[in-house]
C-alpha positions in Angstrom: -5.7 -13.5 -11.6 -4.7 -10.0 -10.6 -1.7 -7.9 -11.7 -0.5 -7.9 -8.0 -1.3 -11.6 -7.4 1.7 -13.0 -5.5 3.7 -9.8 -5.6 5.4 -8.2 -2.6 4.8 -4.4 -2.1 6.1 -1.6 0.0 3.7 1.3 0.5 4.6 4.9 1.4 1.5 7.0 1.8 1.3 10.8 2.2 -0.2 12.5 5.2 -2.0 15.2 3.1 -2.8 12.7 0.3 -3.7 9.1 0.6 -2.5 7.4 3.8 -0.6 4.1 3.8 -3.2 2.0 5.6 -5.8 3.1 3.0 -3.6 1.9 0.1 -2.8 -1.3 2.0 -6.5 -2.1 2.4 -7.0 -1.7 -1.4 -4.0 -3.9 -2.3 -5.0 -6.7 0.1 -8.0 -7.4 -2.1 -5.7 -7.9 -5.1 -3.6 -10.7 -3.6 -0.5 -8.6 -2.9 1.7 -9.3 0.1 2.3 -6.0 2.0 5.8 -6.0 3.4 5.8 -2.5 4.8 3.2 0.3 5.0 3.8 3.8 6.4 2.4 7.3 6.2 4.9 10.1 5.9 4.8 13.9 6.0 6.6 15.4 3.0 7.4 19.0 3.7 
């Protein structure tokens, strides 16, 4: 059983840091349900 098992998550990645799809792939293995994933540019 994982900390994220059965949880719903919203992911906001950073263009110059870790992009949203990379975080999403990591969380899929934990059993989390990804509701929204995006990569934004914070200037």
